[in-house]
C-alpha positions in Angstrom: 171.5 60.7 111.8 174.1 57.9 113.1 174.4 55.8 110.3 176.9 52.8 110.0 178.6 53.0 106.7 181.3 50.6 105.7 184.1 51.1 104.9 184.9 53.8 107.3 188.2 55.6 106.9 189.2 57.9 109.7 191.9 60.7 109.2 193.3 63.5 110.8 193.4 67.0 109.2 196.8 69.2 109.3 196.7 72.9 109.4 198.5 74.8 106.6 201.7 76.3 108.0 201.0 79.8 106.8 197.6 79.9 108.7 198.1 78.8 112.3 195.2 78.6 114.6 196.3 78.0 118.3 192.7 77.5 119.2 192.2 74.0 117.3 194.0 71.2 118.9 192.9 68.6 116.1 190.4 67.9 113.4 189.4 64.3 112.9 187.5 63.2 109.9 185.4 60.0 109.1 184.2 59.1 105.8 182.1 56.3 104.2 180.1 55.3 101.2 176.5 54.3 101.8 174.8 52.0 99.0 177.2 53.8 96.2 174.8 56.8 96.2 175.8 58.6 99.2 178.9 59.8 101.2 178.6 60.2 105.0 181.4 62.5 106.3 181.8 63.4 110.1 184.0 66.2 111.3 185.3 66.7 114.8 187.1 69.8 115.8 188.6 69.8 119.0 189.8 72.8 120.8 188.7 76.1 122.3 185.5 76.1 120.3 184.3 79.6 122.2 187.5 81.2 120.6 186.4 80.4 117.2 183.6 82.1 115.0 181.0 79.5 114.4 178.1 80.7 112.6 174.9 79.9 114.6 172.4 77.6 113.1 169.7 80.1 112.4 172.2 82.4 110.4 171.7 82.5 106.6 174.9 82.9 104.7 175.4 83.4 101.0 175.6 79.6 99.8 178.3 80.4 97.3 180.4 82.0 100.1 180.1 79.5 103.0 184.0 78.8 102.8 184.5 82.6 104.1 183.7 81.2 107.5 184.2 78.2 109.7 183.0 75.5 107.2 183.8 71.8 106.4 184.4 70.8 102.8 184.7 67.5 100.8 186.1 67.5 97.3 185.4 64.1 95.3 186.8 63.1 91.9 187.2 60.0 89.5 190.8 59.2 89.3 190.8 59.4 85.4 188.9 62.6 85.4 189.8 66.2 85.6 186.4 67.0 86.8 185.6 67.2 90.5 182.7 68.0 92.9 183.2 70.3 96.0 180.7 70.3 98.8 180.7 72.9 101.5 179.1 72.2 104.9 178.5 75.1 107.4 177.5 74.9 111.0 174.5 76.9 110.1 173.1 73.7 108.6 173.7 75.0 105.0 175.4 73.3 102.3 176.5 73.9 98.7 177.7 71.8 95.9 179.7 73.1 93.1 180.9 71.1 89.9 184.3 71.8 88.1 185.0 70.4 84.6 188.8 70.8 85.6 191.2 72.7 88.1 188.8 75.9 89.3 186.5 75.7 86.2 183.3 75.7 87.7 180.2 74.5 85.4 176.8 75.9 86.0 174.6 74.2 88.4 171.1 74.7 89.7 169.1 73.3 92.4 170.0 72.6 96.2 173.1 70.6 97.2 171.3 67.3 98.0 172.7 67.0 101.3 171.9 67.0 105.1 173.8 68.7 107.9 173.7 68.0 111.7 175.8 69.8 114.0 176.6 69.6 117.8 178.6 72.3 119.7 180.3 72.0 123.0 182.7 74.5 124.6 185.8 72.2 123.7 184.2 70.4 120.4 182.1 70.8 117.4 180.8 68.2 115.4 179.4 68.4 111.9 177.8 65.2 110.0 176.8 65.6 106.7 175.1 63.2 104.2 175.7 64.1 100.2 174.2 62.4 97.5 176.9 61.3 94.7 175.8 62.1 91.5 176.3 59.9 89.5 176.5 57.0 91.9 180.0 55.5 92.8 181.1 52.8 90.5 184.6 52.7 91.2 187.5 54.2 93.2 187.0 57.9 94.2 189.8 60.2 95.0 188.9 62.7 97.8 190.2 65.6 99.7 188.8 66.2 103.0 189.3 69.7 104.3 188.0 72.5 106.8 188.1 76.3 107.1 188.4 77.8 110.6 187.6 81.3 111.5 188.9 82.5 114.7 187.2 85.3 117.0 189.6 87.8 115.1 188.4 86.9 111.8 191.5 85.0 110.6 191.2 82.1 108.5 193.1 78.9 109.0 193.0 76.0 106.3 193.1 72.4 107.3 193.5 69.4 105.0 194.8 65.9 104.7 197.7 67.2 102.5 198.5 70.6 101.7 200.5 70.2 98.1 201.8 73.8 97.9 203.3 76.4 99.7 199.9 78.5 99.8 196.6 76.7 100.8 194.8 75.4 97.8 192.0 72.9 98.3 191.3 72.6 94.6 194.9 71.3 93.8 194.6 67.7 92.6 197.7 66.8 94.5 195.5 67.3 97.7 193.1 64.5 96.7 195.1 62.1 98.5 192.3 59.8 99.9 190.9 56.7 97.9 187.5 55.3 98.7 185.7 52.7 97.1 182.2 51.2 97.4 182.4 47.6 98.4 
């Protein structure tokens, strides 16, 4: 599903200092909006991929807990709203969507995540591409946080983000929503 989406922003994620992972050299992310209705995000994890726990495509994980394993994530919020949406994209091909009315206050949601996930894996690289429906459609600037959880072979988790606003990893902290993207 290679889609040309404009504008495309490219960013590198940083590992939180409390959760180092020597097996990953870099995580790069591209993100763009398609027709104000979908967001396309491409993650590229570079390093010793064989030293990581990557769930196999046929594995079925609890969709509520995809983040407990290697998982790419996206947080989206309107700049003047306390609410936000979180997507989790797993190398299994599964995805989950969670809606929050404010910091970690999840609202009940039903139905599938309305997204698609494609994964390609090599010994030195894992690529994950996801398309997620924006509900409602993007009508103005959107604040985002691009994040990834990496599980190493020993089961230890490392947390990667554009910006880590606190002494401990916290992807829900609004000061981590440092990327602004607007449909043009």
